[in-house]
Residue, then its C-alpha position, 0 to 999 in steps of 0.5 A: m522512510t523508516t519503517q516500524k514494525n507492526m505498527g501504523k497511522i490512522w486519523k480522520n479522512p479529510t477527503k470524505k464526500e461519501d458515505k461509502h468513503p472511510d471515515l477514517k484513512g492510514y496505514i499500516w506496516i505488518d512484517g516489513v509490508k505497508f498496508d493502506i487502511g480504511g475505517w467506517q464508523r458503525d453502530e449496532d445495539g447501541r455500541t459504536f465501532y469500526s469497520l477495517s478494510a486493507r490493502q497492500y499499498e502501491n506506490p504511485d510512482n512504481q505501479g505494478i512493482a509491488k503485485t509482481v514481487a508479492r506473486g514471486g516475480s522480479p520487478r523490471v524497475q527498482a524502487d530507486g528508478y534504474g532498470s534491473a539486470h534482466d534489462l540488458n540487451d547483450s545483443i548491443p555490439f558494444 
């Protein structure tokens, strides 16, 4: 996957079923970190605007890793699916 610095995409939400669901969905990369974004169309004083919300993207295949790294920790499972060196058990006799 290629990341583009400080760029993203947004489109109409095809799964919107309730008013609380965003009208628009997408993502943005900021300083190498991916964020999911949602937008709700609002009208105020005869003007239309979008209210936005963002949260750090969490890969469903690696749930929890992004939060662990964001807190300064080391992930126990690497993005490629292999464990880290910290997972080695030195008590194995071979």
